[in-house]
PDB file of N, H, CA, C and O in Angstrom:
ATOM      1  N   MET A   1     -17.447  11.813 -11.135  1.00  0.00           N
ATOM      2  CA  MET A   1     -16.407  11.118 -10.400  1.00  0.00           C
ATOM      3  C   MET A   1     -17.025  10.453  -9.184  1.00  0.00           C
ATOM      4  O   MET A   1     -17.716  11.101  -8.397  1.00  0.00           O
ATOM      5  N   ILE A   2     -16.778   9.172  -9.032  1.00  0.00           N
ATOM      6  H   ILE A   2     -16.217   8.646  -9.671  1.00  0.00           H
ATOM      7  CA  ILE A   2     -17.292   8.425  -7.891  1.00  0.00           C
ATOM      8  C   ILE A   2     -16.169   8.265  -6.872  1.00  0.00           C
ATOM      9  O   ILE A   2     -15.063   7.847  -7.214  1.00  0.00           O
ATOM     10  N   ILE A   3     -16.468   8.602  -5.613  1.00  0.00           N
ATOM     11  H   ILE A   3     -17.367   8.941  -5.336  1.00  0.00           H
ATOM     12  CA  ILE A   3     -15.493   8.469  -4.538  1.00  0.00           C
ATOM     13  C   ILE A   3     -15.872   7.271  -3.692  1.00  0.00           C
ATOM     14  O   ILE A   3     -17.015   7.151  -3.250  1.00  0.00           O
ATOM     15  N   ASP A   4     -14.903   6.373  -3.462  1.00  0.00           N
ATOM     16  H   ASP A   4     -13.975   6.470  -3.820  1.00  0.00           H
ATOM     17  CA  ASP A   4     -15.159   5.198  -2.634  1.00  0.00           C
ATOM     18  C   ASP A   4     -15.437   5.614  -1.193  1.00  0.00           C
ATOM     19  O   ASP A   4     -14.859   6.576  -0.687  1.00  0.00           O
ATOM     20  N   ALA A   5     -16.327   4.875  -0.546  1.00  0.00           N
ATOM     21  H   ALA A   5     -16.796   4.093  -0.958  1.00  0.00           H
ATOM     22  CA  ALA A   5     -16.629   5.128   0.861  1.00  0.00           C
ATOM     23  C   ALA A   5     -15.405   4.767   1.695  1.00  0.00           C
ATOM     24  O   ALA A   5     -14.669   3.842   1.350  1.00  0.00           O
ATOM     25  N   PRO A   6     -15.180   5.498   2.799  1.00  0.00           N
ATOM     26  CA  PRO A   6     -14.065   5.147   3.676  1.00  0.00           C
ATOM     27  C   PRO A   6     -14.229   3.726   4.224  1.00  0.00           C
ATOM     28  O   PRO A   6     -15.342   3.215   4.348  1.00  0.00           O
ATOM     29  N   GLU A   7     -13.123   3.120   4.538  1.00  0.00           N
ATOM     30  H   GLU A   7     -12.219   3.535   4.437  1.00  0.00           H
ATOM     31  CA  GLU A   7     -13.123   1.759   5.072  1.00  0.00           C
ATOM     32  C   GLU A   7     -13.691   1.743   6.488  1.00  0.00           C
ATOM     33  O   GLU A   7     -13.487   2.687   7.251  1.00  0.00           O
ATOM     34  N   THR A   8     -14.404   0.675   6.840  1.00  0.00           N
ATOM     35  H   THR A   8     -14.570  -0.092   6.220  1.00  0.00           H
ATOM     36  CA  THR A   8     -14.920   0.474   8.191  1.00  0.00           C
ATOM     37  C   THR A   8     -14.325  -0.813   8.740  1.00  0.00           C
ATOM     38  O   THR A   8     -14.383  -1.863   8.100  1.00  0.00           O
ATOM     39  N   LYS A   9     -13.748  -0.716   9.943  1.00  0.00           N
ATOM     40  H   LYS A   9     -13.701   0.137  10.463  1.00  0.00           H
ATOM     41  CA  LYS A   9     -13.149  -1.883  10.588  1.00  0.00           C
ATOM     42  C   LYS A   9     -13.810  -2.107  11.938  1.00  0.00           C
ATOM     43  O   LYS A   9     -14.016  -1.158  12.695  1.00  0.00           O
ATOM     44  N   THR A  10     -14.142  -3.351  12.246  1.00  0.00           N
ATOM     45  H   THR A  10     -13.975  -4.123  11.632  1.00  0.00           H
ATOM     46  CA  THR A  10     -14.685  -3.722  13.552  1.00  0.00           C
ATOM     47  C   THR A  10     -13.523  -4.169  14.425  1.00  0.00           C
ATOM     48  O   THR A  10     -12.730  -5.024  14.031  1.00  0.00           O
ATOM     49  N   VAL A  11     -13.430  -3.578  15.628  1.00  0.00           N
ATOM     50  H   VAL A  11     -14.074  -2.884  15.948  1.00  0.00           H
ATOM     51  CA  VAL A  11     -12.310  -3.863  16.528  1.00  0.00           C
ATOM     52  C   VAL A  11     -12.824  -4.310  17.890  1.00  0.00           C
ATOM     53  O   VAL A  11     -13.984  -4.082  18.230  1.00  0.00           O
ATOM     54  N   ASP A  12     -11.948  -4.951  18.669  1.00  0.00           N
ATOM     55  H   ASP A  12     -11.005  -5.136  18.392  1.00  0.00           H
ATOM     56  CA  ASP A  12     -12.334  -5.478  19.974  1.00  0.00           C
ATOM     57  C   ASP A  12     -11.823  -4.638  21.146  1.00  0.00           C
ATOM     58  O   ASP A  12     -12.088  -4.968  22.301  1.00  0.00           O
ATOM     59  N   THR A  13     -11.094  -3.556  20.862  1.00  0.00           N
ATOM     60  H   THR A  13     -10.878  -3.287  19.923  1.00  0.00           H
ATOM     61  CA  THR A  13     -10.582  -2.687  21.918  1.00  0.00           C
ATOM     62  C   THR A  13     -10.997  -1.248  21.669  1.00  0.00           C
ATOM     63  O   THR A  13     -11.268  -0.861  20.532  1.00  0.00           O
ATOM     64  N   THR A  14     -11.047  -0.461  22.727  1.00  0.00           N
ATOM     65  H   THR A  14     -10.828  -0.775  23.650  1.00  0.00           H
ATOM     66  CA  THR A  14     -11.451   0.939  22.576  1.00  0.00           C
ATOM     67  C   THR A  14     -10.295   1.833  22.150  1.00  0.00           C
ATOM     68  O   THR A  14     -10.514   2.991  21.795  1.00  0.00           O
ATOM     69  N   ARG A  15      -9.074   1.317  22.177  1.00  0.00           N
ATOM     70  H   ARG A  15      -8.896   0.376  22.466  1.00  0.00           H
ATOM     71  CA  ARG A  15      -7.909   2.094  21.739  1.00  0.00           C
ATOM     72  C   ARG A  15      -7.304   1.407  20.524  1.00  0.00           C
ATOM     73  O   ARG A  15      -6.917   0.241  20.591  1.00  0.00           O
ATOM     74  N   VAL A  16      -7.224   2.139  19.403  1.00  0.00           N
ATOM     75  H   VAL A  16      -7.539   3.087  19.349  1.00  0.00           H
ATOM     76  CA  VAL A  16      -6.711   1.577  18.160  1.00  0.00           C
ATOM     77  C   VAL A  16      -5.685   2.519  17.538  1.00  0.00           C
ATOM     78  O   VAL A  16      -5.705   3.725  17.782  1.00  0.00           O
ATOM     79  N   ALA A  17      -4.799   1.957  16.741  1.00  0.00           N
ATOM     80  H   ALA A  17      -4.784   0.977  16.542  1.00  0.00           H
ATOM     81  CA  ALA A  17      -3.811   2.742  16.009  1.00  0.00           C
ATOM     82  C   ALA A  17      -4.154   2.688  14.524  1.00  0.00           C
ATOM     83  O   ALA A  17      -4.563   1.647  14.008  1.00  0.00           O
ATOM     84  N   CYS A  18      -3.983   3.809  13.848  1.00  0.00           N
ATOM     85  H   CYS A  18      -3.650   4.654  14.267  1.00  0.00           H
ATOM     86  CA  CYS A  18      -4.235   3.861  12.409  1.00  0.00           C
ATOM     87  C   CYS A  18      -3.040   4.528  11.744  1.00  0.00           C
ATOM     88  O   CYS A  18      -2.570   5.577  12.185  1.00  0.00           O
ATOM     89  N   ASP A  19      -2.546   3.891  10.654  1.00  0.00           N
ATOM     90  H   ASP A  19      -2.928   3.039  10.295  1.00  0.00           H
ATOM     91  CA  ASP A  19      -1.449   4.476   9.886  1.00  0.00           C
ATOM     92  C   ASP A  19      -1.783   4.543   8.399  1.00  0.00           C
ATOM     93  O   ASP A  19      -0.899   4.755   7.569  1.00  0.00           O
ATOM     94  N   GLY A  20      -3.030   4.366   8.072  1.00  0.00           N
ATOM     95  H   GLY A  20      -3.748   4.194   8.747  1.00  0.00           H
ATOM     96  CA  GLY A  20      -3.452   4.418   6.680  1.00  0.00           C
ATOM     97  C   GLY A  20      -3.299   3.107   5.945  1.00  0.00           C
ATOM     98  O   GLY A  20      -3.885   2.917   4.880  1.00  0.00           O
ATOM     99  N   GLY A  21      -2.510   2.195   6.508  1.00  0.00           N
ATOM    100  H   GLY A  21      -2.033   2.350   7.374  1.00  0.00           H
ATOM    101  CA  GLY A  21      -2.371   0.861   5.939  1.00  0.00           C
ATOM    102  C   GLY A  21      -1.739   0.810   4.564  1.00  0.00           C
ATOM    103  O   GLY A  21      -1.832  -0.222   3.900  1.00  0.00           O
ATOM    104  N   GLU A  22      -1.113   1.854   4.114  1.00  0.00           N
ATOM    105  H   GLU A  22      -1.037   2.692   4.654  1.00  0.00           H
ATOM    106  CA  GLU A  22      -0.539   1.871   2.775  1.00  0.00           C
ATOM    107  C   GLU A  22       0.978   1.900   2.798  1.00  0.00           C
ATOM    108  O   GLU A  22       1.600   2.311   1.818  1.00  0.00           O
ATOM    109  N   GLY A  23       1.591   1.468   3.905  1.00  0.00           N
ATOM    110  H   GLY A  23       1.085   1.134   4.701  1.00  0.00           H
ATOM    111  CA  GLY A  23       3.049   1.491   3.999  1.00  0.00           C
ATOM    112  C   GLY A  23       3.559   2.918   3.880  1.00  0.00           C
ATOM    113  O   GLY A  23       3.088   3.799   4.599  1.00  0.00           O
ATOM    114  N   PRO A  24       4.518   3.166   2.982  1.00  0.00           N
ATOM    115  CA  PRO A  24       5.056   4.517   2.854  1.00  0.00           C
ATOM    116  C   PRO A  24       4.049   5.506   2.255  1.00  0.00           C
ATOM    117  O   PRO A  24       4.273   6.716   2.310  1.00  0.00           O
ATOM    118  N   LEU A  25       2.962   5.021   1.694  1.00  0.00           N
ATOM    119  H   LEU A  25       2.780   4.039   1.649  1.00  0.00           H
ATOM    120  CA  LEU A  25       1.954   5.908   1.124  1.00  0.00           C
ATOM    121  C   LEU A  25       0.837   6.234   2.113  1.00  0.00           C
ATOM    122  O   LEU A  25      -0.098   6.962   1.778  1.00  0.00           O
ATOM    123  N   GLY A  26       0.931   5.697   3.331  1.00  0.00           N
ATOM    124  H   GLY A  26       1.690   5.106   3.604  1.00  0.00           H
ATOM    125  CA  GLY A  26      -0.092   5.935   4.353  1.00  0.00           C
ATOM    126  C   GLY A  26       0.076   7.304   4.990  1.00  0.00           C
ATOM    127  O   GLY A  26       0.444   8.274   4.326  1.00  0.00           O
ATOM    128  N   HIS A  27      -0.201   7.370   6.289  1.00  0.00           N
ATOM    129  H   HIS A  27      -0.500   6.582   6.828  1.00  0.00           H
ATOM    130  CA  HIS A  27      -0.076   8.623   7.023  1.00  0.00           C
ATOM    131  C   HIS A  27       0.594   8.340   8.360  1.00  0.00           C
ATOM    132  O   HIS A  27       0.761   7.176   8.724  1.00  0.00           O
ATOM    133  N   PRO A  28       0.984   9.374   9.100  1.00  0.00           N
ATOM    134  CA  PRO A  28       1.600   9.128  10.409  1.00  0.00           C
ATOM    135  C   PRO A  28       0.666   8.315  11.305  1.00  0.00           C
ATOM    136  O   PRO A  28      -0.550   8.500  11.273  1.00  0.00           O
ATOM    137  N   ARG A  29       1.239   7.418  12.100  1.00  0.00           N
ATOM    138  H   ARG A  29       2.227   7.267  12.126  1.00  0.00           H
ATOM    139  CA  ARG A  29       0.423   6.605  13.010  1.00  0.00           C
ATOM    140  C   ARG A  29      -0.203   7.496  14.075  1.00  0.00           C
ATOM    141  O   ARG A  29       0.473   8.297  14.720  1.00  0.00           O
ATOM    142  N   VAL A  30      -1.499   7.336  14.239  1.00  0.00           N
ATOM    143  H   VAL A  30      -2.049   6.685  13.714  1.00  0.00           H
ATOM    144  CA  VAL A  30      -2.229   8.046  15.290  1.00  0.00           C
ATOM    145  C   VAL A  30      -2.960   7.022  16.141  1.00  0.00           C
ATOM    146  O   VAL A  30      -3.418   5.993  15.646  1.00  0.00           O
ATOM    147  N   TRP A  31      -3.062   7.325  17.439  1.00  0.00           N
ATOM    148  H   TRP A  31      -2.690   8.161  17.842  1.00  0.00           H
ATOM    149  CA  TRP A  31      -3.817   6.468  18.358  1.00  0.00           C
ATOM    150  C   TRP A  31      -5.175   7.112  18.573  1.00  0.00           C
ATOM    151  O   TRP A  31      -5.274   8.305  18.858  1.00  0.00           O
ATOM    152  N   LEU A  32      -6.214   6.308  18.432  1.00  0.00           N
ATOM    153  H   LEU A  32      -6.133   5.339  18.200  1.00  0.00           H
ATOM    154  CA  LEU A  32      -7.595   6.789  18.553  1.00  0.00           C
ATOM    155  C   LEU A  32      -8.278   6.082  19.704  1.00  0.00           C
ATOM    156  O   LEU A  32      -8.045   4.897  19.943  1.00  0.00           O
ATOM    157  N   GLN A  33      -9.112   6.802  20.410  1.00  0.00           N
ATOM    158  H   GLN A  33      -9.301   7.765  20.217  1.00  0.00           H
ATOM    159  CA  GLN A  33      -9.882   6.253  21.535  1.00  0.00           C
ATOM    160  C   GLN A  33     -11.349   6.223  21.142  1.00  0.00           C
ATOM    161  O   GLN A  33     -11.917   7.254  20.780  1.00  0.00           O
ATOM    162  N   ILE A  34     -11.965   5.056  21.210  1.00  0.00           N
ATOM    163  H   ILE A  34     -11.505   4.218  21.504  1.00  0.00           H
ATOM    164  CA  ILE A  34     -13.389   4.925  20.882  1.00  0.00           C
ATOM    165  C   ILE A  34     -14.199   5.215  22.137  1.00  0.00           C
ATOM    166  O   ILE A  34     -14.075   4.493  23.126  1.00  0.00           O
ATOM    167  N   PRO A  35     -15.025   6.256  22.117  1.00  0.00           N
ATOM    168  CA  PRO A  35     -15.890   6.513  23.270  1.00  0.00           C
ATOM    169  C   PRO A  35     -16.902   5.369  23.406  1.00  0.00           C
ATOM    170  O   PRO A  35     -17.589   5.029  22.442  1.00  0.00           O
ATOM    171  N   GLU A  36     -16.991   4.784  24.588  1.00  0.00           N
ATOM    172  H   GLU A  36     -16.434   5.060  25.371  1.00  0.00           H
ATOM    173  CA  GLU A  36     -17.873   3.631  24.777  1.00  0.00           C
ATOM    174  C   GLU A  36     -19.342   3.990  24.598  1.00  0.00           C
ATOM    175  O   GLU A  36     -20.140   3.134  24.215  1.00  0.00           O
ATOM    176  N   ASP A  37     -19.719   5.248  24.868  1.00  0.00           N
ATOM    177  H   ASP A  37     -19.071   5.943  25.179  1.00  0.00           H
ATOM    178  CA  ASP A  37     -21.121   5.642  24.695  1.00  0.00           C
ATOM    179  C   ASP A  37     -21.496   5.838  23.225  1.00  0.00           C
ATOM    180  O   ASP A  37     -22.672   5.756  22.871  1.00  0.00           O
ATOM    181  N   ILE A  38     -20.501   6.097  22.363  1.00  0.00           N
ATOM    182  H   ILE A  38     -19.545   6.164  22.650  1.00  0.00           H
ATOM    183  CA  ILE A  38     -20.760   6.271  20.929  1.00  0.00           C
ATOM    184  C   ILE A  38     -20.503   4.967  20.183  1.00  0.00           C
ATOM    185  O   ILE A  38     -21.296   4.569  19.330  1.00  0.00           O
ATOM    186  N   GLY A  39     -19.373   4.292  20.510  1.00  0.00           N
ATOM    187  H   GLY A  39     -18.729   4.616  21.203  1.00  0.00           H
ATOM    188  CA  GLY A  39     -19.080   2.995  19.919  1.00  0.00           C
ATOM    189  C   GLY A  39     -18.282   3.035  18.631  1.00  0.00           C
ATOM    190  O   GLY A  39     -18.059   1.987  18.026  1.00  0.00           O
ATOM    191  N   TRP A  40     -17.841   4.214  18.186  1.00  0.00           N
ATOM    192  H   TRP A  40     -18.022   5.066  18.678  1.00  0.00           H
ATOM    193  CA  TRP A  40     -17.036   4.301  16.971  1.00  0.00           C
ATOM    194  C   TRP A  40     -16.214   5.586  16.976  1.00  0.00           C
ATOM    195  O   TRP A  40     -16.494   6.525  17.722  1.00  0.00           O
ATOM    196  N   VAL A  41     -15.186   5.600  16.117  1.00  0.00           N
ATOM    197  H   VAL A  41     -14.958   4.838  15.511  1.00  0.00           H
ATOM    198  CA  VAL A  41     -14.343   6.780  15.947  1.00  0.00           C
ATOM    199  C   VAL A  41     -13.823   6.763  14.517  1.00  0.00           C
ATOM    200  O   VAL A  41     -13.654   5.696  13.927  1.00  0.00           O
ATOM    201  N   GLU A  42     -13.568   7.954  13.954  1.00  0.00           N
ATOM    202  H   GLU A  42     -13.705   8.821  14.433  1.00  0.00           H
ATOM    203  CA  GLU A  42     -13.018   8.067  12.609  1.00  0.00           C
ATOM    204  C   GLU A  42     -11.611   8.627  12.674  1.00  0.00           C
ATOM    205  O   GLU A  42     -11.319   9.508  13.483  1.00  0.00           O
ATOM    206  N   CYS A  43     -10.748   8.116  11.824  1.00  0.00           N
ATOM    207  H   CYS A  43     -10.985   7.401  11.167  1.00  0.00           H
ATOM    208  CA  CYS A  43      -9.383   8.619  11.724  1.00  0.00           C
ATOM    209  C   CYS A  43      -9.418  10.003  11.071  1.00  0.00           C
ATOM    210  O   CYS A  43     -10.059  10.174  10.034  1.00  0.00           O
ATOM    211  N   PRO A  44      -8.741  10.988  11.659  1.00  0.00           N
ATOM    212  CA  PRO A  44      -8.749  12.333  11.074  1.00  0.00           C
ATOM    213  C   PRO A  44      -7.949  12.431   9.771  1.00  0.00           C
ATOM    214  O   PRO A  44      -8.123  13.392   9.022  1.00  0.00           O
ATOM    215  N   TYR A  45      -7.079  11.457   9.485  1.00  0.00           N
ATOM    216  H   TYR A  45      -6.938  10.676  10.093  1.00  0.00           H
ATOM    217  CA  TYR A  45      -6.290  11.491   8.257  1.00  0.00           C
ATOM    218  C   TYR A  45      -6.995  10.818   7.089  1.00  0.00           C
ATOM    219  O   TYR A  45      -7.155  11.417   6.026  1.00  0.00           O
ATOM    220  N   CYS A  46      -7.419   9.560   7.290  1.00  0.00           N
ATOM    221  H   CYS A  46      -7.289   9.073   8.154  1.00  0.00           H
ATOM    222  CA  CYS A  46      -7.930   8.770   6.163  1.00  0.00           C
ATOM    223  C   CYS A  46      -9.428   8.490   6.235  1.00  0.00           C
ATOM    224  O   CYS A  46      -9.981   7.850   5.341  1.00  0.00           O
ATOM    225  N   ASP A  47     -10.084   8.959   7.284  1.00  0.00           N
ATOM    226  H   ASP A  47      -9.634   9.479   8.011  1.00  0.00           H
ATOM    227  CA  ASP A  47     -11.528   8.770   7.474  1.00  0.00           C
ATOM    228  C   ASP A  47     -11.947   7.317   7.682  1.00  0.00           C
ATOM    229  O   ASP A  47     -13.136   7.006   7.607  1.00  0.00           O
ATOM    230  N   CYS A  48     -10.987   6.416   7.942  1.00  0.00           N
ATOM    231  H   CYS A  48     -10.021   6.668   8.002  1.00  0.00           H
ATOM    232  CA  CYS A  48     -11.342   5.039   8.261  1.00  0.00           C
ATOM    233  C   CYS A  48     -12.167   5.056   9.552  1.00  0.00           C
ATOM    234  O   CYS A  48     -11.815   5.735  10.516  1.00  0.00           O
ATOM    235  N   LYS A  49     -13.248   4.314   9.556  1.00  0.00           N
ATOM    236  H   LYS A  49     -13.534   3.763   8.772  1.00  0.00           H
ATOM    237  CA  LYS A  49     -14.134   4.275  10.717  1.00  0.00           C
ATOM    238  C   LYS A  49     -13.878   2.989  11.498  1.00  0.00           C
ATOM    239  O   LYS A  49     -13.939   1.891  10.943  1.00  0.00           O
ATOM    240  N   TYR A  50     -13.589   3.137  12.797  1.00  0.00           N
ATOM    241  H   TYR A  50     -13.539   4.029  13.248  1.00  0.00           H
ATOM    242  CA  TYR A  50     -13.370   1.998  13.685  1.00  0.00           C
ATOM    243  C   TYR A  50     -14.600   1.845  14.571  1.00  0.00           C
ATOM    244  O   TYR A  50     -14.961   2.750  15.323  1.00  0.00           O
ATOM    245  N   VAL A  51     -15.236   0.678  14.466  1.00  0.00           N
ATOM    246  H   VAL A  51     -14.943  -0.057  13.855  1.00  0.00           H
ATOM    247  CA  VAL A  51     -16.456   0.398  15.204  1.00  0.00           C
ATOM    248  C   VAL A  51     -16.150  -0.653  16.265  1.00  0.00           C
ATOM    249  O   VAL A  51     -15.563  -1.694  15.968  1.00  0.00           O
ATOM    250  N   LEU A  52     -16.551  -0.374  17.503  1.00  0.00           N
ATOM    251  H   LEU A  52     -17.028   0.472  17.744  1.00  0.00           H
ATOM    252  CA  LEU A  52     -16.320  -1.318  18.602  1.00  0.00           C
ATOM    253  C   LEU A  52     -17.265  -2.492  18.480  1.00  0.00           C
ATOM    254  O   LEU A  52     -18.479  -2.316  18.373  1.00  0.00           O
ATOM    255  N   ASN A  53     -16.708  -3.693  18.495  1.00  0.00           N
ATOM    256  H   ASN A  53     -15.722  -3.836  18.582  1.00  0.00           H
ATOM    257  CA  ASN A  53     -17.497  -4.917  18.445  1.00  0.00           C
ATOM    258  C   ASN A  53     -18.401  -4.971  19.659  1.00  0.00           C
ATOM    259  O   ASN A  53     -17.896  -4.893  20.779  1.00  0.00           O
ATOM    260  N   PRO A  54     -19.719  -5.101  19.499  1.00  0.00           N
ATOM    261  CA  PRO A  54     -20.617  -5.127  20.659  1.00  0.00           C
ATOM    262  C   PRO A  54     -20.388  -6.311  21.585  1.00  0.00           C
ATOM    263  O   PRO A  54     -20.812  -6.277  22.740  1.00  0.00           O
ATOM    264  N   ASP A  55     -19.725  -7.359  21.101  1.00  0.00           N
ATOM    265  H   ASP A  55     -19.381  -7.386  20.162  1.00  0.00           H
ATOM    266  CA  ASP A  55     -19.450  -8.535  21.926  1.00  0.00           C
ATOM    267  C   ASP A  55     -18.093  -8.453  22.624  1.00  0.00           C
ATOM    268  O   ASP A  55     -17.721  -9.372  23.354  1.00  0.00           O
ATOM    269  N   ALA A  56     -17.351  -7.366  22.409  1.00  0.00           N
ATOM    270  H   ALA A  56     -17.653  -6.620  21.816  1.00  0.00           H
ATOM    271  CA  ALA A  56     -16.028  -7.214  23.028  1.00  0.00           C
ATOM    272  C   ALA A  56     -16.172  -7.049  24.536  1.00  0.00           C
ATOM    273  O   ALA A  56     -17.049  -6.333  25.018  1.00  0.00           O
ATOM    274  N   ALA A  57     -15.302  -7.718  25.259  1.00  0.00           N
ATOM    275  H   ALA A  57     -14.589  -8.300  24.867  1.00  0.00           H
ATOM    276  CA  ALA A  57     -15.355  -7.655  26.724  1.00  0.00           C
ATOM    277  C   ALA A  57     -14.620  -6.449  27.247  1.00  0.00           C
ATOM    278  O   ALA A  57     -14.563  -6.237  28.458  1.00  0.00           O
TER     279      ALA A  57
END
C-alpha cells in the first residue's frame, strides 16, 4: 500500500488556518503559528505542512 505524502503549502504569513480543505469531510479549523526560527509548521489533524515564504515581509 502506497501512502501519499502530506500536502505542502507555501504561505506569506506566520499565522495560518487549516480545515483539511475537504469541506464536510475535512477537520475542525485550527489556527497554527509558524515559528520564524523554524519556518514551517504541520497541522496536527491532516499533517499538511505550511512553509513560510522566505520572501514574505
